[in-house]
C-alpha positions, 0 to 999 in steps of 0.5 A: 499500499502506498503512503497516501493510502496508509495516510487516508486509512489512518484518517478514516480510522480516526474519524470513525473511532471519534464518531463511535465514541460520540454516539456512545456518549449520546446514548449513555446520556440519553439513557441516564436522563430517561432513568432519572425521569422514571425514578423521580416524581415532581412533587407540587408545593403544598399550600396550607392555610389555617383558619381558626374561625371567628371571635368567640364570646362566652359567659362565665360559669358561677358569675352573677349577671344583672342582665346578659345579651340575648345572643352570644356568638361562639362559632354556632355553639349551643352552650353560652359558657363554653368556648367552641373553636372552628378550624373546619375552614382550613385548607390544603392545596392537595385536597386531602384531609388535614391534621389539627394542632390547637394550643393556647397562646395565652390565658387570663392570669390564674386560668386552668382552662384546658382544650378538649379535642385539641387534635380535631377541627372543632375543639372546645374549652370552658373559660374559668377566668374573665378576659381574653384567650388566644388559641393558635391553630396549625394544620398539617398535610403530608408532613407539611405544616401551616403558619399558625393562625390565632383565634380569639375568645373573650369570657365576659363577666359582670363588670365587663358586660353591665358596668355602672361606670361610664369610664369602663362601659366601653365593650363592643361585641365582636362575636362572629367577626373574623379573629384576624383583627387586621381585616377591619383595624387597618389603614383603609378604615379610618373610623376604626382604630389601627396600628399607629406609626409609633407601634412596635415593629410586629406582624399584623397578627394583632389578636396575639396581643390585643382583644376587643376589651381594649387596644391596650397591650395585654399582660401577655406579649407574644414575642413570636410576632415582635421584629427586631432585637430584644434591646429595642424594648428591653433596655 
């Protein structure tokens, strides 16, 4: 074979080997992608929303009242001395059944009230002290949990309902309204008190610190809703 023939044969062999290597690489990559797709399931993000129901107002067992409201609203509960909570409007983007976890955020000083059915959609408890009770709800689905939502319960005593003093006769019934105070108490409704510009930096979960008994801060401050460093208040 001439030298030119040998050069041509060498070049052809080189091109053939290069093409074969490229083909094998493409086939291998394709198989790898196919195997990965078959073994992987894309899971959409689960969107959860906890809904703790409306504001609940109750009477106190053993309290003597000169008169009582004809209608107290507490999530359609039948006993005016029991706080009924309703998380049934909570949702998940999967449409599957939810798991419920209720717990007290705060109670009036000295209260021993205990939740009954804390892992159901509709728990209840009997208030034993007058004042606001804040109860949080977290719902879960497939191992994913929602941000908490806070329900507000007001246990009303004689002094709150039937005060003879004009200075303290200021309670406004909120039963049946949303527990999310910010839905009404915001800058878009100037006739209602809302968060001032001088307010401490917090979330809009107003009911974790405030109640219909007055917009002044309760004895309990829910620090989970406060932003910034501790020294901004504790200095």
